[in-house]
Structures are given as structure tokens and as C-alpha cells.
C-alpha positions in Angstrom: -42.2 -3.4 4.4 -42.9 0.1 6.1 -40.2 2.3 6.2 -39.8 2.1 9.7 -39.1 -1.8 9.5 -36.5 -0.9 6.5 -34.4 1.4 8.9 -34.2 -0.7 11.5 -33.0 -3.5 9.2 -30.6 -0.6 8.0 -29.4 0.3 11.1 -29.3 -3.6 12.3 -26.7 -4.2 9.2 -24.6 -1.0 10.4 -24.6 -1.9 14.1 -23.5 -5.5 13.1 -20.3 -4.1 11.6 -18.8 -3.3 14.5 -16.7 -6.4 15.7 -17.9 -8.3 12.4 -16.3 -11.5 11.9 -15.6 -13.5 8.9 -18.4 -15.9 9.2 -20.9 -13.5 9.8 -21.1 -12.9 13.7 -19.2 -10.3 16.0 -16.8 -10.5 18.7 -17.2 -7.4 20.9 -16.8 -8.4 24.4 -17.3 -6.0 27.0 -14.8 -2.7 27.2 -12.8 -3.9 24.0 -12.3 -1.6 21.3 -14.9 -3.3 19.3 -17.5 -2.8 22.0 -16.1 0.5 22.7 -16.7 1.3 18.7 -20.3 0.2 18.9 -21.0 2.0 21.8 -20.1 5.5 20.1 -21.9 4.5 17.1 -25.2 4.1 19.3 -24.2 7.4 20.9 -24.7 8.9 17.4 -27.5 7.1 16.8 -29.1 8.3 20.1 -28.5 12.2 19.3 -29.5 11.9 15.8 -33.2 10.4 17.0 -33.3 12.8 19.5 -32.7 11.1 22.6 -30.4 12.5 25.4 -27.8 9.8 26.4 -26.6 9.4 29.8 -23.8 6.5 31.5 -23.8 5.6 34.5 -20.8 4.5 36.8 -21.1 0.9 35.8 -21.1 1.6 32.1 -25.0 1.5 31.5 -25.7 3.4 28.3 -29.0 5.3 28.5 -30.7 6.9 25.6 -33.8 9.1 27.4 -36.9 10.9 26.1 -38.8 12.8 29.0 -42.2 13.0 28.0 -43.7 14.1 31.7 -41.5 16.1 33.1 -40.6 14.5 36.8 -42.1 11.1 36.1 -40.6 8.0 36.6 -39.2 5.9 33.7 -40.2 3.2 31.5 -36.9 1.7 30.6 -36.8 -0.9 27.5 -33.4 -2.7 26.5 -30.8 -4.9 26.4 -26.9 -5.1 25.6 -24.2 -4.5 22.9 -21.5 -6.7 24.4 -21.0 -10.6 22.9 -19.5 -13.7 23.4 -15.9 -14.1 21.6 -17.0 -15.4 18.0 -20.6 -15.0 18.5 -23.7 -13.9 16.9 -24.7 -10.4 16.2 -28.5 -11.1 17.0 -28.2 -11.8 21.0 -28.5 -8.9 23.2 -27.6 -6.5 20.3 -31.0 -7.0 18.4 -32.7 -6.6 21.9 -30.9 -3.0 22.1 -31.7 -1.9 18.7 -35.6 -3.1 18.8 -35.8 -0.8 22.1 -34.2 2.1 20.7 -36.9 1.8 17.3 -39.4 1.0 19.8 -38.8 4.0 22.1 -38.6 6.8 18.9 -41.7 5.1 17.8 -43.2 5.3 21.1 -42.1 9.0 21.8 -43.3 10.2 18.3 -47.1 8.6 19.1 -46.7 11.0 22.4 -45.9 14.0 20.7 -48.5 13.7 17.9 -51.5 13.1 20.7 -51.8 9.7 19.8 -51.4 8.7 23.5 -51.7 10.4 26.8 -47.9 9.3 28.3 -47.9 8.8 32.2 -44.0 8.3 32.3 -41.0 9.0 30.6 -39.1 6.5 28.1 -35.4 5.1 28.0 -33.5 2.5 26.1 -30.5 1.2 27.8 -27.7 -0.8 26.6 -26.5 -2.5 29.8 -22.8 -3.4 30.2 -20.9 -7.0 30.1 -24.1 -8.8 30.2 -22.1 -11.6 28.7 -19.8 -12.0 31.4 -17.2 -13.7 28.9 -14.1 -11.0 29.4 -15.2 -9.8 33.3 -17.3 -12.8 35.7 -19.8 -12.3 36.7 -22.5 -11.8 34.2 -25.7 -9.6 33.6 -22.9 -7.0 35.6 -24.5 -3.7 34.3 -27.9 -4.8 35.3 -26.6 -6.3 38.6 -25.0 -3.1 39.8 -28.4 -1.0 38.7 -30.4 -3.1 41.0 -28.0 -3.5 43.8 -27.5 -6.9 43.5 -23.6 -6.3 42.9 -21.6 -3.5 44.2 -20.2 -0.9 42.1 -16.8 -1.4 43.8 -16.8 -4.7 43.5 -18.0 -4.4 39.7 -15.6 -1.7 38.7 -12.2 -3.7 40.3 -13.3 -7.2 38.4 -10.2 -8.0 36.1 -9.8 -10.3 33.2 -7.7 -12.8 32.8 -5.1 -10.6 31.5 -5.3 -8.4 34.6 -7.2 -5.3 33.2 -10.0 -4.1 35.3 -13.5 -2.9 34.4 -12.7 0.7 35.6 -9.6 0.6 33.3 -11.3 -1.3 30.2 -14.4 1.5 30.9 -12.0 4.6 31.0 -14.0 8.0 31.7 -17.4 7.7 29.9 -19.0 11.3 29.0 -22.2 12.3 28.3 -25.1 14.9 28.7 -27.8 13.7 30.8 -28.3 12.0 34.1 -28.4 8.1 34.5 -31.7 7.5 35.9 -31.6 5.0 39.0 -33.8 1.8 39.9 -36.3 4.0 42.5 -37.1 6.2 39.4 -37.9 3.4 37.0 -41.6 2.4 37.1 -41.5 -0.6 34.2 -38.9 -2.8 31.9 -39.6 -4.5 29.0 -36.5 -6.6 27.3 -36.9 -8.1 23.8 -34.5 -11.4 22.7 -33.7 -13.6 20.3 -35.1 -17.1 21.7 -31.8 -19.2 21.7 -33.8 -22.4 21.5 -36.0 -24.2 18.7 -39.7 -23.9 20.6 -41.2 -21.1 18.9 -39.4 -22.2 15.6 -40.6 -25.8 15.8 -44.4 -24.9 16.7 -44.5 -22.6 13.9 -45.1 -19.6 16.5 -44.6 -16.2 16.2 -43.6 -14.6 19.3 -43.0 -15.9 22.7 -44.3 -14.4 26.2 -41.5 -15.2 29.1 -43.4 -16.2 31.9 -40.3 -18.1 34.1 -36.7 -18.7 34.2 -34.9 -22.5 34.2 -33.8 -23.3 37.8 -29.8 -23.1 37.8 -26.9 -23.9 39.4 -23.5 -22.7 38.8 -20.1 -23.9 40.6 -16.5 -22.9 40.6 -14.7 -25.9 40.5 -10.9 -26.6 41.6 -9.0 -29.7 40.8 -5.8 -29.6 42.9 -3.1 -31.9 41.7 0.7 -32.3 41.6 2.8 -30.8 39.1 5.9 -33.0 37.4 7.0 -34.4 34.3 4.7 -35.5 31.4 7.2 -38.2 30.4 9.4 -39.6 33.3 6.5 -39.2 36.2 5.4 -42.9 36.6 1.4 -43.0 35.9 0.9 -44.7 39.4 2.9 -41.9 40.8 0.7 -39.1 38.7 -2.0 -36.8 40.5 -2.6 -35.1 37.1 -5.1 -32.0 37.6 -6.0 -32.1 34.0 -7.3 -35.9 34.2 -9.1 -35.0 37.5 -10.7 -32.2 35.4 -11.4 -34.7 32.5 -13.6 -37.1 35.1 -15.5 -34.0 36.5 -16.4 -32.6 32.8 -17.3 -36.4 31.9 -19.6 -36.9 34.8 -21.5 -33.6 34.3 -22.4 -34.6 30.9 -23.3 -38.2 31.7 -25.8 -36.7 34.7 -27.8 -35.7 31.7 -28.7 -39.2 31.3 -30.4 -39.7 34.4 -33.3 -38.2 33.5 -35.6 -37.6 30.7 -34.5 -35.8 27.6 -35.0 -32.0 28.1 -35.3 -32.1 32.1 -31.3 -31.2 32.4 -28.6 -29.0 30.8 -25.2 -29.5 32.5 -21.8 -27.6 31.0 -18.5 -26.9 31.8 -16.4 -23.9 30.5 -13.6 -21.4 30.8 -11.1 -23.7 31.7 -7.7 -22.4 33.3 -5.0 -24.9 33.4 -1.9 -24.6 35.4 1.3 -24.1 35.0 -0.4 -25.2 31.3 2.9 -26.1 29.8 3.5 -29.0 27.0 5.8 -30.9 29.0 4.3 -30.3 32.7 1.3 -32.1 34.4 -0.9 -29.5 35.4 -1.2 -28.8 39.4 -4.3 -27.1 39.2 -7.6 -26.5 37.2 -10.3 -24.4 37.6 -13.5 -24.3 35.5 -16.9 -23.4 35.6 -19.9 -26.2 36.2 -23.3 -25.2 35.5 -26.7 -27.4 36.0 -29.9 -26.1 34.7 -33.6 -27.6 35.0 -37.1 -26.5 34.4 -37.9 -28.9 37.2 -36.5 -27.8 40.7 -36.6 -31.2 41.8 -34.6 -32.3 39.3 -31.7 -29.8 39.7 -31.8 -30.7 43.5 -31.6 -34.5 42.4 -28.7 -33.6 39.8 -26.8 -31.3 42.8 -27.1 -34.4 45.2 -25.3 -36.8 42.3 -22.7 -34.4 41.2 -21.2 -34.7 44.9 -20.9 -38.3 44.4 -19.3 -38.0 41.0 -16.9 -35.6 42.4 -15.8 -37.8 45.1 -15.7 -40.8 42.2 -13.2 -38.4 40.0 -11.0 -37.3 43.3 -10.4 -41.0 43.8 -9.7 -42.2 40.4 -7.5 -39.3 39.7 -5.6 -38.8 43.1 -6.5 -35.4 43.1 -8.6 -33.1 45.6 -11.8 -31.6 43.8 -13.4 -28.6 45.2 -17.3 -27.2 44.4 -18.0 -23.5 45.4 -21.3 -22.6 44.9 -21.3 -19.0 42.8 -25.1 -18.7 42.0 -28.4 -20.7 42.7 -31.9 -19.8 41.6 -35.2 -21.8 41.3 -38.1 -21.5 38.9 -38.4 -17.5 38.8 -41.5 -16.2 37.5 -42.3 -12.8 35.6 -45.1 -10.9 36.8 -48.0 -12.1 35.5 -49.8 -9.2 35.0 -46.7 -8.3 32.8 -47.3 -11.8 31.2 -50.7 -10.8 30.5 -49.6 -7.4 29.1 -47.5 -9.0 26.5 -50.4 -11.5 25.3 -52.5 -8.4 24.6 -50.1 -6.6 22.8 -49.6 -9.8 20.8 -52.9 -10.5 20.5 -53.5 -6.9 19.4 -51.4 -7.2 16.5 -52.6 -10.6 15.5 -49.4 -12.3 16.1 -49.7 -15.7 17.3 -47.9 -16.2 20.6 -47.1 -18.8 23.7 -45.9 -18.7 27.1 -42.3 -19.8 27.2 -39.2 -20.0 29.7 -35.9 -18.8 29.1 -32.9 -21.0 30.1 -30.5 -18.6 29.7 -30.3 -15.7 31.8 -31.0 -11.7 30.9 -30.7 -8.4 32.2 -34.6 -8.6 32.7 -33.8 -11.3 35.2 -32.5 -9.0 37.5 -34.7 -5.8 37.0 -37.8 -8.2 37.3 -37.2 -8.7 41.0 -37.3 -5.0 41.4 -39.8 -3.4 38.8 -42.7 -4.7 36.5 -41.0 -6.9 34.1 -42.2 -7.9 30.3 -39.9 -10.0 28.6 -40.4 -11.2 24.8 -38.9 -13.5 22.5 -38.7 -13.8 18.7 -37.6 -17.2 17.0 -34.1 -18.7 16.2 -33.4 -20.6 13.6 -32.4 -23.5 14.6 -31.5 -22.4 18.2 -28.5 -21.6 17.7 -26.7 -19.2 19.7 -23.2 -18.0 21.1 -22.1 -19.2 17.6 -21.1 -16.6 14.1 -24.1 -18.8 12.2 -27.0 -17.8 14.7 -29.6 -16.3 12.9 -33.1 -14.8 13.0 -35.0 -14.0 9.9 -35.3 -10.2 8.9 -39.9 -10.8 9.0 -39.3 -12.3 12.5 -36.9 -9.6 13.6 -39.3 -6.3 12.3 -42.0 -8.4 13.9 -40.3 -8.1 17.1 -39.8 -4.5 17.0 -43.6 -4.1 16.5 -44.9 -6.4 19.1 -42.2 -4.5 21.5 -43.5 -1.0 20.4 -47.1 -2.1 21.3 -45.6 -2.8 24.6 -43.8 0.3 25.4 -47.1 2.3 24.7 -49.2 0.2 26.5 -46.4 0.8 30.1 -45.7 4.6 28.8 -49.2 5.1 29.1 -49.6 3.4 32.4 -51.3 0.3 31.7 -51.7 -2.2 34.5 -48.2 -5.0 35.0 -49.4 -5.1 38.6 -51.7 -8.0 40.1 
């Protein structure tokens, strides 16, 4: 293994120590002490490798290398925050891979091995996960104008702490780039699925995202005594929620396996007392599909199942659609550039869809974007057992570096 790849793995081990859990994962939700600790470590890493740090008002952390004064930026990155009790690869691998790719590409430019057309930067996007502060992909959402800075900073977690309070007043010497100064973006991530592993493919080139619909579900019942209230008189919001949860899962059986994913998460129960029937439950529900017609059909079926849950539980159930998108493609020229980079390195590859959201799904709507995957063992993610083999991890760094070299010298990523 090359010295540079060994250095990457050593850095990854140190980075994974921040918020480390007993079962080999990490827990460093956005704006927590653990997140601040890894950000401080990354700040030191950037300085040691000659990058200028900059932090914007949304908490996005940049490492800048100016190669062509005044030129736009090629931006590479992902996120360092995690879900609770999560794996150490999701997001964080992509940030460190991007940082190493930036350093390697900058060294090649400084050695005269390529003529750069752009400057280079790595970014750690704030609160991609959305586990503490909703919505997810917050930092890149603000950066791309999809979410206002004021709304983001005023967003509070369940304990009432706002993003502004959690961020504090970070300072750095550099000036963070704005969207209009970014020419191209690239991101690498673990697949969070089994396709690459099951097909024996070394890397994936992401060409589109699954379609999705996300809801906030509110179930309203009537608070009463868990013991003395007659069953016939109960309007139990938790029972209504249970029926909705089961209905969402059962929806997947209406379609061929793999065509619909459904989930319910983050329940808030009021009053959440052991001797009181719940008066209200608020929860998140999402539907995802690689087929837009399947998603549309599932949304229609969900409305009917909700009505049945209301009737059985004698509760009121409201659905608020918070996010919806179709099969969003990545720019074809960016996909071709990713394939060409993999071919140049002799890596086997395939086009692949992403089921999960990533910061690149925000960036691709504004700048030419390349999104890459490396294999995940058994597809495990958002779990301490999440794992990507060292050889796959370093292969991804090599691929991202090759992509960065092509982007910074100005290879086309536009049709």
C-alpha cells in the first residue's frame, strides 16, 4: 500500500475517535461537543496540510487551496456529523477522502504535472444528517439557496437549542466561497446498499436519485387514564399511530420487491406518561421508489390507509407533505467523467442510483456534479456495524483524486 494511502487510513482512524462508541461506530450529531471536537481536529489537519480554513454562517467548514488567483472553485466534500449511534464511514469518509484528494491534486498542480483552470477546496457541510436539527442537508441547503440562513439558524432541536446557539461563533482566517464562485462539485460516499458488493463492482458512478415523498404525520386523540377509561371510549393517538406505521410498512407488499421503501421515524408522544393515553403523536413518514409511477400509486394508497386508521382508532390523522422529488438525474457529462476516471485507473464500475439523500443532490441542481460510491459491507448504514474495507476506501480516494485532477484542469462536465 502506498504511503499516501497509509496516511489516509491513519487519519481516518484518528478522525473516527471523535465521538467513538463502544461498538465501533460514532455518535456526533450536528453542533454537539463531539461534532465540535472533530471540526477542531479537521481545522488543525487543514492547517498542517497548507489549506486555508473558512467557515460560513451556516456552519459549513471549508479548506481552500488557491491555484489560480481569482478563478472559480472546484469543491469536493461531504459531512462529518452523524446519526445517533451511527457508523464511522457515512459522510466522514467522504470529507477525509476529499481532503486527501485536494492535497494530492494541489501537489500535482504545484509540481507542474497539470495546468489548473480552477482553485480547489474541500468542504464539511453542516448538519447533513438532520437527526438533531431538521431538515437534513441543512448546510448545503443554505449554500444553494434552498433554505434561508435565517430559518436554518433559528431551527431548534427537541430540547430547544437553536442551530445558532449550537454553532456558537466559529472563526477562521479565510473567506468562504459563495455558490456563484463554485464551478464544479464532486462527492464520494459509501453506497449504503448492497449492489456494488453483490455484483463484485469496485466503484459506482451515481446517475440519479430515487423519487421520494416525505411527510410529517400528526395523530390527534384524547388524553385519558390508561386503566379506568373504557376501551370503547378511548381515542388513543398512539394506537392510531401504530395503525399508520403498520399501513406504511404494508404498502411495500403492494408492489414488486425493491420497488418501494417506506419508513416511519422520530415519534413525539404527548404527554408520554406511563399512565396516560396519548393525546397526540407526531412522526415522520417517507416513501421512496426508483419508479415515479410506483411512488404516485403508493401516495394514493397511503391516503386510503390513513382514512382506515382514523376510523379504527377514532383519532384524527393529518399528513403534511414536507418534501417531494422525482427521479433526479445527475448531469450526464459528469457521469461520463466519473466513468472515464474509473477506466483510467482500471477500476470496474457501474452506473448506480442513490436511495439516500446527499449534499450532492443539492449541489447538482446548481453546478456540474460528480457523485461516486464505494462498496458497503452488507449494505449496513446508520448503524455502528457500518463497514467499508480498507482496500475499497483507498480505491475511492484514488478515484476521487483522478476526478479532482480532471475537474481542476477544466475537463468538460457539461453537455
